[in-house]
C-alpha positions in Angstrom: 4.1 -3.9 45.4 1.1 -1.7 44.6 -2.5 -2.7 44.3 -4.7 -1.9 41.4 -8.4 -2.3 41.7 -10.3 -4.2 39.0 -12.0 -1.0 37.7 -8.6 0.8 37.3 -7.2 -2.3 35.6 -10.0 -2.2 32.9 -9.5 1.6 32.4 -5.7 1.2 32.0 -6.2 -1.7 29.6 -8.8 0.2 27.5 -6.6 3.2 27.4 -3.6 1.1 26.2 -5.8 -0.5 23.5 -7.1 2.9 22.3 -3.6 4.3 22.4 -2.3 1.4 20.3 -5.0 1.9 17.7 -4.2 5.6 17.5 -0.5 4.8 17.0 -1.2 2.2 14.3 -3.7 4.6 12.6 -1.1 7.4 12.5 1.5 5.0 11.2 -0.8 4.0 8.4 -1.5 7.6 7.5 2.3 8.3 7.4 3.0 5.2 5.2 0.2 6.2 2.7 1.6 9.7 2.4 5.2 8.4 2.1 4.6 5.8 -0.6 1.7 7.5 -2.3 0.2 4.3 -3.8 -3.3 5.2 -4.9 -4.9 2.7 -7.3 -6.9 5.4 -9.1 -3.6 7.1 -10.0 -1.7 3.9 -10.9 -2.1 1.4 -13.7 -1.8 -2.3 -13.9 0.9 -3.8 -16.2 1.4 -7.3 -17.5 4.8 -8.6 -18.3 5.0 -10.5 -21.6 7.8 -12.8 -20.5 6.7 -14.1 -17.1 3.0 -13.0 -17.3 3.2 -11.2 -13.9 0.7 -8.5 -13.3 2.0 -5.6 -11.2 1.2 -1.9 -10.5 3.2 0.9 -12.0 3.0 4.6 -11.4 1.1 6.5 -14.1 4.0 9.0 -14.7 6.5 6.2 -15.6 7.0 5.5 -19.2 9.6 2.7 -18.8 8.8 0.0 -16.2 10.9 -2.9 -14.9 9.2 -6.2 -14.1 9.8 -7.0 -10.4 10.0 -10.8 -11.2 12.2 -11.1 -14.3 13.7 -7.6 -14.4 12.7 -7.2 -18.0 12.2 -3.5 -19.0 9.4 -2.5 -21.3 7.8 0.7 -22.4 4.3 1.6 -21.5 2.2 2.6 -24.5 -0.2 5.4 -23.8 -2.2 5.0 -27.0 -5.9 4.2 -26.9 -5.2 0.8 -28.5 -3.1 -0.2 -25.5 -5.2 -2.5 -23.4 -5.0 -1.9 -19.7 -6.7 -4.0 -17.1 -9.5 -2.0 -15.5 -11.7 -2.8 -12.6 
């Protein structure tokens, strides 16, 4: 067996924690670029059948509700009410 002093133990532990944070941060950056969900580029939709509010991409014109699988068309007129925050 090998001996590790208390000072080396804290250095190794801190290096492991910092390394884990870096890995999780890089994973989050990769996931954001892979899925590209940005709330400023997306819009909230409200299903008329089940009243579920969900996010759809702005370029989509036909959206399917994730809950009831009902398809409906997104109106891009000014009279169309969107939920804004």
